[in-house]
N, C-alpha and C positions, 0 to 999 in steps of 0.2 A: 254160266258167268265164271271167271277162272275163282281157283283155291286162294285165300288171302289167310293175313294175320292183323288182328287190330289189337293195340295192346293205347289203352288210353292213361293219361297223366294224371296222377293223384294229387292234384292242385285245388284250391280253394278259388271262387273269383265271385269277388263282388263288383259290379255293376252298376253305376249312376249319378249322376250327377249329386254332388257332395256328400259323394260316401268315404271324401277324408274323414272326415266327419266319426267315424265309424273306427277307427283305427287303435284306440287305445282299446276298444273291445277285440279286434282283432287280435293284437297282442297276446290278452287276456287267453283266448283260446288258441294261441300257440303256448298256454302255460308258462311263458318269457317273462321277464323284472324288469331288465336293462336294455334295451333296444339303440346299436350306433347305429346314428343316421348316416347314413354316404350320400353325396353330392360332389357332381362337378364343380371347379372355383364357381362358375360362372350361376350355377345354381346355389349355391351358395347360403342368400337369404334366405333360400325355400325350404334347404334345409334346416338351418335354424327356427324359421319359422312352426316346422313340423319338431323339432325337437322341445321349443316352446310349451306346444299343444300337447306333447308327453308330460311335461312338468318331469317329478321326480324317477318317471319312468324312463325315461332320456340315459345315456351314459356319455350324451354328448353330439355333437355333428362334423362328421368330417367330410370335407369339401378336397379331396386327392383325384378325385377318379379322372381320368381319362383317355382316350382313346386307343380303343388295339391291347387295354392292362399290360404292360410292359412290367416283366418278373419282379423290376425291382420296386414298383410301386404297388404290386399285388403283396410281398412281401412286408414294407413297412405299414400296411394297413391293416394284416396279420395283425400284427405285432401292436399295435394301438389297441387295438380289438380286446386281445391277451389284455394289456396292460388299463384298460378300464373295467375289465370283466364285466363285458359285453356278454349277455347269451344268446341275442339274435340281431340280427340286420335290418333294418330299413332303407333298402334301396330307393331313394325315390330321383327320376330321370329319366335319363334312355339305356342304349345298350351299354354306354362306357360304365354308369352308374351299377345298374344291373350285372355287369362283367366283372367288376369288381367287388361285389357280394357274393357271386360265386366263386371268385378265386381266395374268398376267406373260409366260404363254407367246404370250397376243396379239401382244405386244413385243415379245420377245425369242427367241422361241421355245424356249425352255427346254422339256425335255421335262417331264413331270410323272406322274409313280408316284401313283395315288390309293390308299387306302386308308380305304373308308368307315367311322362308326362309327352310322348312321341311315340311314334310308328314301330318301334324296335321289334317289338315282338321276342326278344331275349325274356323275356319273367315265362314266356309257356314253356320254356325249352330247359332239357337235362346238358345243354352244351353248354362248355365253358371255352372259353379260349386265353392265349398269353401267350405275350411276343417276347423274344429274348434274342439278344444279336439279329432282326431285324427280321424272323422269321418265324408266323404265328404257327402255333401248334392250338388242334384243339382236340376236346373230346369228349365223351357221355358218359357221366356220373349219376343217379338219381342223388345223390347229397346234396347237387347243385340246384335242384330242381324248388324256386320259391313254393315256400308251403302254401301264400296267400299271396292272393293277386287284389291288388284293386285298384280299379279304373272307375277314375273319375275323369267324366269329360273337360269338367271347367279348368281342369290343371294345364290342360293341352291349347286356351286359348290367348296364353305370351307366346307360345312357340310362331317365331315369326314363320310367312305362308309360304318363303320358299325352302324352308328347311320341314316347313310340314308337307310339302311336295316329294320333297326327298325321300323323310323317313317313310312315307306311305307308298311311295313306288319302291324300295328298300321290302318294306312289308309283302306287296305284290310280289317278290321275285320269291319268295318262302314260297308262294299257295301257285305259284305259276311252274317252280322245280318241286313242287309237290305232287303233280299232275301226274307227273313221268318217270317217278322218283323209285330205285328198283323194287322197294318194298312200298309201294301204292297197295291202297285200298278202295273200295267206294265209300267208307263213311267220310276219310278222309278228303277225298276227289270233292264230295260234294262241300266240305268245309270251304275247300279250295277255289270251286266255281263262286260259291256266297262271296267270298272275301275278293276275288276278283272285279267281280260287280260290285259290291259296296263301296270301293279303294276307289273305281274307276267314276262313279259318278259324287263322291264325294267330297275326292279332292280339287276338282277344278271350282267346285262352290267355294270350297274354303282360300283358295287361290283370289277368288274374286272378295270375297268378304270372309277375313280370318274369323269375326266371331259367330259366325251364323254357328248358331248352336244346334240344331238337325244335324249337320254339315259333320262338326265335330264328335255328336255322338256316332254316326254310321262308321266317320273314320275309323274311331277307338274300335268302334264293331268288329271292322273288317280288319283290323290290325290283331284283333286277339283272335279271328280265326286263321288268320296267316300263321300266327305266335303255336298253333295248336300243329298246324302243319306240320313247321317246322321244327319242333319238338317229338311229332311223334312217326315220321318217317326220314330216310334219310336223304340227303342234297346230291347237288349234281354240277358240273361244269360252271354254270353261273358262280356260285358259293366258292369253289376254288380258286377260280379266276379274284376276286372279290377278295377274297382269305390273303392270295400273294398279294396282290395291288395293295391291299390296307397293309399288311405284314412288313415286306419289303419295301412298300416306296410311300408310305404312312400315308395313304392319299386317305380323305374323309370318307369314312366309311358309308352315309346314307349316300352320298352321290355317288360315288362311283358303281355302288348295287341299281345305282337308277340309271346312270348312262350305259351301265355293260349289260341290260336285261335284254333291251333288243337285239342286240349282237348275239348273246347265248341262245337268247329262245331260237333266232334264225336259223343258230348252227346247227339245234336238233331237229329241225321243222321236218323233216321228210324220218328221220329213226323215231320220233316221238309225234307222228301227223295223227293219231286218235286222240291223243291227251292234248296237243296244243292246238286241235280244233276247237274243244270245249275251252281253253282257254280264249282262243280268239272271238265266238260268240260268247264267251262272258264281257268279250269287248264290244261288242258290236260288229265284228266282222264276221266272216262264211267259213274261212279255213287256216288251217296250218301256216298255209305260205303267206296271209298275210300278218302272221303275226310277229313279226319285228317291223312291218312298217304298223302297225297299229302301235304300237310300246313307244315306239321313236313318235311317233306323229303326239301320244298323251303327254310325253316326258315335255316335246317342243308348247303344248297347247300350258302346261302348268310353270315355262319359265325354266325348267330346271337347264343347265348345261349339259350341252350336246356333247359334248369331245372332253377326253380325260387331259389332255392336254394342259386344259383352262383350270383343272384341281391338282397340275404339278406332275403328270406325267410326262414324263422325259423323252426325249424321241428315240432312245437306245432303249425305254422301255419295254416295247411290246418283243421284241427277239427274249430279252432275259425274263420277262414275264412267261411267255410260254414254254421255256424252256425247266422254269421251277415247276412249272404246274403239270406236265408232260413226265418231269421227275414222279412225282409222287400223286398220281390220279384219283380222282373219286372214281363209285361209280359215273355212266352214263352211255345213256340210251345209244350215242354212236361216238365210237371211240374216241377216246382224244389225238390229233393229229397235228402234229407241230406247227406244219407250215402253214395252216387252213385256222391254227390259233392266235398265231403269228398277223396273220395277215386280218382276223376279225379285229383283235387289239388296236393295229395301226388304225383301220376304219373308226373304232371306239376313239383312238388317241386324238385323231384330227373331226368328229364330228360326222361323220358320214352315213347314211344312213343302209342298215345292213344289206350284203349285200353278198 
């Protein structure tokens, strides 16, 4: 066995149906007294419900989180948290909301209690991201890792089937890349394989019946494992490309991840043959050569758009995105090669099978 280093992340997880009722108790355990409730505008009603649940413990609801955490949005939220005298943030929602909580914590050190309503996985990571001048900058800092995460599958029931599918494939991308990360290790790889299996089995059931309680629990379980993977090891080409597509072209986060994943995995199928064979088997395939077609077929089965152009990627986007990605590449088992990456993105733009 190869030598390795495993670093666990210090967060508390409360998992189960109706665990939202434990929120005040969990805030007590943090030693906090005034919680600022963060949501997106679309989830404002849920934020107000949580504020009502907390009563005097609530410093107010702040429903201004948006995709990719623009710097100006982060600065406004930091000022509001300070003005209201908040001593913690309750981020309820997906990656946009939890990302805003992280932006506040990065500046102020306020602890975060995260309540995910999607499968994005940001709640389990010390990774933050801010977008300025159409470029997304990311980093790692343990101060932005949520201290407590409440997973209540009931809160995902209202997530439309098509968004559930994209969000779940976004989570799967974390698990797939964890298998061939530069700092991959046996513990995280076990979690990654289990995550891929759980998501591949549950997401089709959710598309058929969004209120399937067992499938919702299984999907959130798989997303939790994927989040641990994302927070425990480094990511590679898939995440670099999606950060570029989000920061530069403002493409929707989950949909971009879902569409790019088959193509990025196919790009690495030879250089990361053994780990991608494990991913393929978790999806019901046989070898790394199958990985791109397996993921593409799963997207198709879930009704996810197959083409980046369908979510706003322009015709000249592949060349521009390939240049940006290759100018500051992440680690990847296969080197970043501008022409093949441009071809990869062009096929993804058109919705063609990975080749």
